[in-house]
C-alpha positions in Angstrom: 144.2 -51.4 -158.7 143.4 -54.6 -160.6 143.9 -54.4 -164.3 142.1 -56.3 -167.0 144.7 -55.9 -169.7 145.3 -59.6 -170.1 141.6 -60.3 -170.6 141.2 -57.5 -173.2 144.4 -58.7 -175.0 143.0 -62.2 -175.2 139.7 -60.9 -176.6 141.5 -58.7 -179.2 143.6 -61.6 -180.3 140.5 -63.8 -180.6 138.7 -61.1 -182.6 141.5 -60.9 -185.0 141.1 -64.6 -186.0 137.8 -63.4 -187.6 135.9 -66.3 -185.9 133.3 -64.0 -184.5 132.6 -62.5 -187.9 131.4 -65.8 -189.3 127.6 -65.7 -189.6 127.2 -69.4 -188.6 129.3 -68.7 -185.4 127.1 -65.7 -184.5 123.9 -67.6 -185.0 125.1 -70.6 -183.0 126.1 -68.2 -180.1 122.7 -66.6 -180.1 120.9 -70.0 -180.2 123.1 -71.3 -177.4 122.3 -68.2 -175.3 118.5 -68.6 -176.0 118.5 -72.2 -174.9 120.6 -71.5 -171.8 118.2 -68.7 -170.7 115.2 -71.0 -171.1 117.1 -73.8 -169.1 118.0 -71.3 -166.3 114.6 -69.6 -166.1 113.9 -70.8 -162.5 117.4 -69.9 -161.3 117.1 -66.4 -162.8 113.6 -65.9 -161.3 114.9 -67.0 -157.9 117.9 -64.6 -158.1 115.6 -61.7 -159.1 113.3 -62.5 -156.2 116.3 -62.5 -153.9 117.7 -59.2 -155.2 114.6 -57.2 -155.8 111.6 -59.3 -154.6 110.4 -59.5 -158.2 107.5 -61.9 -158.8 107.8 -64.7 -161.3 105.4 -62.7 -163.5 107.5 -59.5 -163.4 110.7 -61.4 -163.8 109.5 -63.1 -167.0 107.6 -60.2 -168.5 110.2 -57.5 -167.8 113.4 -59.4 -168.0 113.5 -63.0 -169.3 110.6 -62.8 -171.9 111.9 -59.5 -173.4 115.3 -61.0 -173.9 114.0 -64.2 -175.5 111.9 -62.1 -177.9 114.9 -60.0 -178.8 116.9 -63.2 -179.5 114.1 -64.7 -181.6 113.8 -61.5 -183.7 117.6 -61.2 -184.1 118.1 -64.8 -185.1 115.3 -64.5 -187.6 116.6 -61.4 -189.3 120.4 -61.6 -188.9 121.1 -63.2 -192.3 119.6 -60.2 -194.1 121.2 -57.6 -191.8 124.7 -58.8 -192.4 124.5 -58.6 -196.2 126.4 -55.7 -197.7 123.8 -53.1 -198.8 124.2 -51.8 -202.4 123.4 -48.1 -202.7 123.1 -45.7 -205.6 126.1 -44.3 -207.4 126.1 -40.8 -208.9 126.7 -40.1 -212.6 130.1 -38.6 -211.7 131.2 -42.2 -210.6 130.0 -43.9 -213.8 131.3 -47.4 -214.1 131.5 -48.0 -210.3 129.3 -49.6 -207.7 128.8 -48.5 -204.1 128.3 -50.7 -201.0 127.9 -50.3 -197.2 129.3 -53.1 -195.1 128.4 -53.6 -191.5 131.5 -54.6 -189.6 132.0 -55.2 -185.9 133.9 -52.8 -183.8 135.9 -55.4 -182.0 136.1 -55.8 -178.2 133.1 -54.1 -176.5 132.3 -53.2 -172.9 128.7 -53.5 -171.6 128.1 -51.9 -168.2 124.6 -52.9 -166.8 122.5 -51.4 -164.1 120.6 -52.9 -161.1 117.0 -52.1 -161.9 116.6 -54.7 -164.7 119.9 -56.6 -164.0 119.4 -59.4 -166.4 117.6 -57.8 -169.3 119.8 -54.7 -169.5 122.9 -56.8 -169.5 121.8 -59.4 -172.1 119.9 -57.2 -174.5 123.0 -55.2 -175.6 125.0 -58.4 -175.6 122.6 -59.8 -178.2 123.5 -56.8 -180.4 127.2 -57.3 -179.8 127.1 -61.0 -180.7 124.9 -60.4 -183.7 127.3 -57.7 -185.1 130.3 -60.0 -184.6 132.0 -58.5 -181.6 133.7 -59.9 -178.5 132.2 -58.6 -175.2 133.0 -57.9 -171.5 130.0 -57.5 -169.3 130.1 -55.7 -166.0 126.8 -56.4 -164.1 125.7 -54.4 -161.1 127.1 -55.2 -157.6 123.8 -54.1 -156.1 122.0 -57.2 -157.4 124.6 -59.9 -156.5 122.4 -62.9 -156.9 121.4 -62.1 -160.4 124.9 -61.1 -161.3 126.2 -64.4 -160.0 123.7 -66.4 -162.1 124.5 -64.3 -165.1 128.2 -64.8 -164.7 127.8 -68.6 -164.4 125.5 -68.8 -167.4 127.9 -66.9 -169.6 131.1 -68.7 -168.4 129.4 -72.1 -169.0 128.4 -71.0 -172.6 131.4 -69.1 -174.0 135.2 -69.0 -173.7 136.4 -65.8 -171.9 138.3 -64.7 -174.9 134.9 -64.3 -176.6 132.5 -63.2 -173.9 133.3 -62.7 -170.3 131.5 -61.4 -167.2 133.6 -59.3 -164.7 132.1 -58.9 -161.2 132.8 -56.1 -158.8 131.9 -52.6 -157.7 132.9 -49.0 -158.7 136.7 -49.9 -158.5 136.1 -52.7 -161.1 134.2 -50.3 -163.4 137.1 -47.8 -163.1 139.7 -50.4 -163.9 137.8 -51.6 -166.9 137.4 -48.0 -168.2 141.2 -47.7 -168.0 141.5 -50.3 -170.7 141.1 -49.5 -174.4 137.9 -51.0 -175.7 136.5 -50.5 -179.2 133.0 -49.7 -178.0 131.3 -49.0 -174.7 127.6 -49.5 -174.0 126.4 -48.1 -170.6 123.0 -48.1 -169.0 122.6 -46.0 -165.8 122.4 -42.6 -164.3 123.3 -39.2 -165.9 126.2 -38.5 -163.5 127.8 -41.9 -164.1 127.2 -41.5 -167.8 129.3 -38.4 -167.8 132.1 -40.3 -166.1 131.9 -43.1 -168.8 132.0 -40.6 -171.6 135.0 -38.8 -170.1 136.9 -42.1 -169.9 135.9 -43.1 -173.4 137.0 -39.7 -174.8 140.6 -40.4 -173.7 140.8 -43.2 -176.3 138.2 -41.7 -178.7 136.1 -44.8 -178.0 132.5 -44.5 -179.3 129.7 -44.9 -176.8 126.1 -45.7 -176.4 124.7 -44.1 -173.2 121.2 -45.2 -172.0 120.5 -42.7 -169.2 117.3 -41.3 -167.8 115.8 -38.1 -166.6 112.4 -36.9 -165.6 109.9 -38.3 -168.1 106.6 -36.4 -168.3 103.2 -37.9 -168.5 100.4 -35.5 -169.7 96.7 -36.3 -169.3 94.7 -33.8 -171.4 91.0 -32.9 -170.7 89.6 -35.2 -173.4 91.6 -38.3 -172.4 90.0 -41.7 -171.7 90.4 -41.2 -168.0 89.8 -44.7 -166.7 92.1 -46.4 -169.2 94.7 -43.7 -168.8 94.7 -44.2 -165.0 95.2 -47.9 -165.3 98.0 -47.7 -167.9 99.8 -45.0 -166.0 99.6 -46.8 -162.7 101.0 -49.9 -164.4 103.9 -48.0 -166.1 104.8 -46.1 -163.0 104.6 -48.8 -160.3 106.1 -51.7 -162.2 109.4 -52.6 -160.5 108.4 -50.2 -157.8 109.0 -47.3 -160.1 112.7 -48.3 -160.6 112.4 -48.0 -164.4 114.3 -45.4 -166.5 111.2 -44.9 -168.7 108.6 -44.8 -165.9 106.4 -41.7 -165.9 108.3 -39.5 -163.5 105.6 -36.8 -163.0 102.1 -36.2 -164.1 100.7 -33.1 -165.7 96.9 -33.2 -165.2 94.4 -30.8 -166.9 92.5 -29.0 -164.1 89.1 -30.1 -165.6 89.8 -33.8 -165.1 92.3 -33.7 -162.1 89.9 -35.0 -159.4 88.2 -37.6 -161.6 91.6 -38.9 -162.8 93.1 -39.1 -159.3 90.0 -41.1 -158.1 90.3 -43.5 -161.0 94.1 -43.7 -160.4 93.6 -44.8 -156.8 91.1 -47.5 -157.9 93.5 -48.8 -160.6 96.5 -48.9 -158.2 94.4 -50.9 -155.6 93.2 -53.2 -158.4 96.8 -53.9 -159.5 98.6 -54.1 -156.1 95.9 -54.5 -153.4 94.7 -52.4 -150.6 98.0 -52.8 -148.7 100.8 -53.1 -151.1 103.4 -53.4 -148.3 101.8 -56.7 -147.5 101.8 -57.8 -151.2 104.5 -60.5 -151.4 105.0 -59.7 -155.1 105.6 -56.0 -154.8 109.2 -55.1 -155.8 111.5 -53.7 -153.1 113.9 -50.7 -153.3 117.3 -51.9 -154.2 119.3 -50.5 -151.2 118.9 -48.5 -148.0 120.6 -45.5 -149.6 118.0 -45.4 -152.4 115.2 -46.1 -149.8 116.3 -43.1 -147.6 116.5 -40.8 -150.7 113.0 -41.7 -151.7 111.6 -41.3 -148.2 112.9 -37.7 -148.2 110.3 -36.9 -151.0 107.3 -38.2 -149.0 106.6 -34.8 -147.3 106.7 -32.8 -150.6 103.3 -31.3 -151.5 100.1 -32.9 -150.3 99.8 -36.6 -149.8 96.9 -37.9 -151.9 97.5 -41.7 -151.5 100.0 -44.1 -150.1 103.0 -42.7 -148.2 103.7 -45.7 -146.0 107.0 -47.5 -146.0 108.8 -50.4 -144.4 112.5 -49.8 -143.8 113.2 -53.4 -142.8 111.9 -54.8 -146.1 113.0 -51.7 -148.1 109.5 -51.2 -149.4 107.5 -48.0 -150.2 103.9 -48.3 -151.2 102.6 -46.6 -154.4 102.3 -42.9 -153.5 100.8 -39.8 -155.2 101.6 -36.3 -154.0 99.7 -33.3 -155.3 100.1 -29.5 -155.2 103.7 -29.9 -156.5 105.7 -27.2 -158.3 109.0 -27.3 -160.1 110.6 -25.8 -157.0 109.9 -28.9 -154.9 112.8 -31.3 -154.1 111.0 -34.2 -155.8 111.2 -32.3 -159.1 114.9 -31.7 -159.1 116.1 -35.1 -160.2 114.7 -38.4 -161.5 112.7 -40.1 -158.8 113.3 -43.8 -159.7 110.8 -45.0 -157.2 107.0 -45.6 -156.6 106.2 -41.9 -155.9 104.3 -39.9 -158.4 104.1 -36.1 -158.2 101.2 -34.2 -159.8 101.3 -30.8 -161.4 98.2 -29.2 -163.0 97.6 -27.0 -166.0 95.0 -24.9 -167.7 96.4 -24.6 -171.2 98.9 -26.9 -173.0 101.5 -24.1 -173.4 102.1 -24.2 -169.6 103.1 -27.9 -169.9 105.3 -27.3 -172.9 107.0 -24.4 -171.2 107.6 -26.4 -168.0 109.2 -29.3 -170.0 111.3 -27.0 -172.2 112.9 -25.4 -169.1 114.5 -28.8 -168.2 116.8 -31.4 -169.8 115.4 -33.5 -172.6 113.6 -36.5 -171.2 114.1 -40.2 -172.1 110.4 -40.7 -172.6 107.2 -38.8 -172.9 103.6 -40.0 -172.5 100.5 -38.1 -173.7 96.9 -39.1 -173.2 94.5 -37.4 -175.5 92.0 -38.1 -178.3 92.9 -34.8 -180.1 95.2 -35.3 -183.1 96.2 -31.6 -183.1 97.3 -31.9 -179.5 99.2 -35.1 -180.2 100.9 -33.4 -183.2 101.8 -30.2 -181.2 103.4 -32.1 -178.3 105.3 -34.6 -180.5 106.6 -31.8 -182.8 107.4 -29.3 -179.9 109.1 -31.5 -177.4 112.4 -33.4 -177.9 112.5 -36.7 -176.1 114.0 -40.2 -176.6 110.8 -42.0 -177.4 107.3 -42.5 -175.9 103.7 -43.3 -176.3 100.4 -41.7 -177.1 97.6 -43.1 -174.9 100.0 -45.6 -173.2 103.1 -45.8 -171.1 106.4 -47.8 -171.4 105.0 -50.1 -174.2 107.2 -48.6 -176.9 110.3 -50.1 -175.2 109.4 -53.7 -176.2 108.9 -53.2 -179.9 111.8 -54.5 -182.0 110.8 -52.1 -184.8 111.3 -49.0 -182.6 114.9 -48.1 -181.8 115.1 -47.2 -178.1 117.4 -44.5 -176.8 117.7 -41.0 -175.4 118.5 -37.5 -176.6 120.6 -34.8 -174.9 120.9 -35.5 -171.2 118.8 -38.7 -171.5 121.4 -40.5 -173.6 123.3 -41.1 -176.8 122.5 -43.8 -179.4 119.7 -46.4 -179.5 119.2 -50.1 -179.7 116.6 -52.9 -179.9 115.8 -55.0 -183.0 117.9 -54.0 -186.0 118.9 -50.9 -184.0 120.8 -53.2 -181.7 122.8 -54.7 -184.6 123.4 -51.3 -186.0 124.7 -49.9 -182.7 127.4 -52.5 -182.5 128.4 -52.2 -186.2 130.5 -49.7 -188.0 129.0 -48.8 -191.4 131.9 -49.1 -193.8 131.5 -47.5 -197.2 133.2 -49.2 -200.2 133.3 -48.0 -203.8 134.1 -50.7 -206.4 135.5 -49.0 -209.5 135.7 -50.4 -213.0 139.1 -50.9 -214.8 137.5 -51.2 -218.3 137.8 -47.4 -218.8 138.9 -44.3 -217.0 137.1 -40.9 -216.5 139.7 -38.3 -217.6 138.0 -35.1 -216.4 139.1 -35.6 -212.8 142.8 -35.3 -213.7 144.4 -31.8 -213.6 146.2 -32.2 -217.0 143.0 -32.5 -219.0 142.4 -29.7 -221.6 139.6 -27.4 -220.5 139.4 -29.5 -217.3 137.8 -26.7 -215.2 134.9 -26.2 -217.6 134.3 -29.9 -217.9 134.4 -30.6 -214.2 132.0 -27.7 -213.6 129.5 -29.4 -215.9 129.5 -32.5 -213.6 129.9 -30.8 -210.2 127.2 -28.2 -210.3 
């Protein structure tokens, strides 16, 4: 098996020069990256079209634009983020001052997935650079055109001892995981996330795991039905449902089920046309393996809309299946495709009980005008993040850290959260030498009584 020991050794040596810790160096690297992405916009769009049939609109709005905004926000705020933060000092430490320093971990590994192959490789890289680290990026082999453009872009910008892209499949990932990194950032499935964490544990390497799971979407009886239908259709079928935070299944209140499904069908046609398989801009499924897996779900429950597929083009049209229970095959794992199963409920407790019986989801979406219902769901269910009366939109806010909980992930990023993820918080106490506090020493007279006065 190939090893990457020499590359990691080079990066560790470069990191020890302290070059990457220099604020001007970090800002220059981020600016260079921003300009290069703008200059390579057409190449990236062409690659994403080739790999996933993404339209220019989708490529920009879900990949390139998000990354450019993350860069803009980071460059704007980095000077304040890197400053040591002075914090309070207790009376027992009189004469001293307390600080928290954000320091880089060192050499980081970023393993990116195929569903947003550019965005989910570059977004964590922004955090790694901002925090002052070196980085090795392993992009997905399932999107080779985008991975190739990404590799060329990075190699043209940065020396390999600073930032490097390593291409390859599972064997490459395994070889990289055999090396000793200072931090690992992984985006992908739960089973692979467990493999990553096991490998990291051998070296006690800290990790961020951005995983997935079955994210519920609840439409209560008092929801704005038409708007809910449009926002859910958009959130579910963007990127042909190959989004870790897409609504995975719908819980519809019985009173509004028929009305909602009617509006949902209209909204889907409005967004993707009467025949989505003929829509030149509809994203395809990434591989035949994933296509076959998704097709196996099409006979679950009752088909309400969609259901057609094109194996040659690896396309499945937006599909809704009803009369679904938790026992159906489609409800056993994350769907990760343009198929939406529908469950129904009478009272909210049925929904909460169903969600609680399963692993904590990455996202949750709730459509209701009732503040009490909103509060009950948010307080009762543990989930990574989500929206009330919208879907997916929380992901693009730099002020909201994004990440999972439990099975859906460990750690978070975006905005300052990205910088914090790739930084170790180092606590430092600066003590005075003008005087000394005697009561902490064991030879002081009545020392026990005096220390008890301070440490109550």
